[in-house]
C-alpha positions in Angstrom: -4.9 16.0 -5.4 -2.1 13.5 -6.9 -3.7 10.1 -5.5 -0.4 7.7 -4.4 -0.9 4.1 -6.3 0.0 0.9 -4.4 0.2 -2.9 -6.3 0.2 -5.7 -3.6 2.4 -9.2 -3.9 4.2 -8.5 -7.2 4.8 -11.6 -8.9 8.5 -12.4 -9.9 7.9 -11.9 -13.2 6.1 -8.2 -12.3 9.3 -7.3 -10.5 12.1 -8.0 -13.6 9.4 -6.5 -15.7 9.6 -3.6 -13.7 13.7 -3.8 -13.0 13.1 -3.4 -9.2 16.3 -5.1 -8.1 18.5 -2.6 -10.2 17.0 0.4 -8.2 18.9 1.9 -5.2 18.3 1.0 -1.7 17.1 4.0 1.2 17.2 3.1 4.7 15.1 4.9 7.5 15.1 4.7 11.0 11.9 5.3 13.1 10.5 9.5 12.4 8.4 11.7 11.0 9.3 14.3 8.3 7.9 15.7 5.5 8.3 14.9 1.9 7.1 16.4 -1.3 7.7 15.1 -4.8 8.1 18.7 -6.6 10.0 17.8 -9.4 9.3 14.2 -10.5 7.7 11.1 -9.3 8.7 7.9 -7.2 8.5 4.5 -7.8 9.1 2.2 -5.2 8.9 -1.3 -3.9 9.1 -2.1 0.0 11.4 -4.7 1.3 11.4 -4.5 5.3 9.5 -2.0 7.8 6.5 -0.5 7.5 5.6 3.6 6.7 2.3 5.6 6.8 2.4 8.3 4.2 -0.3 10.6 4.8 -0.8 13.1 1.7 -1.7 16.6 2.5 -5.6 17.1 2.7 -5.9 13.2 2.2 -6.0 9.7 4.3 -3.2 8.1 5.2 -1.9 5.2 3.1 0.2 2.5 5.2 2.7 0.7 3.7 4.2 -2.6 3.9 7.1 -5.2 2.7 5.6 -6.3 -0.7 4.2 -3.3 -1.6 5.0 -1.5 -5.0 4.3 2.3 -5.2 4.2 4.9 -6.9 3.9 8.6 -5.7 3.3 11.1 -8.5 4.9 14.0 -9.0 2.6 17.1 -7.2 2.3 15.0 -4.1 2.7 16.6 -0.8 2.8 14.5 2.6 3.8 13.7 5.6 5.7 10.1 6.3 5.9 8.1 9.4 8.1 5.2 9.4 6.2 3.3 12.3 9.0 0.1 11.7 13.1 0.8 10.3 12.4 1.1 6.6 14.5 -0.4 3.5 13.0 -0.3 0.4 13.8 0.0 -3.3 13.4 3.3 -5.1 13.7 5.1 -8.3 12.5 8.4 -9.7 11.1 9.3 -13.0 11.1 12.8 -14.5 7.4 11.9 -16.4 
């Protein structure tokens, strides 16, 4: 089963190295929905809010501002936005 990777407390240098400020911004109100990464992986950096991502057959992962996350290709999951979410994101074909 693909694993969600979380890196916390990125330095400004690491954020610059990743190019996070150039990524798209996505916002979502409090809600729950299914999200599967069939074609590509997603890299995200949480700016505001909170989300709990539960992979099919896995444990929930709570993501908060400052978290840098890699959602791997093949991940099937349910997202529960518990506080209005705002994040940078980019997709890679891998």
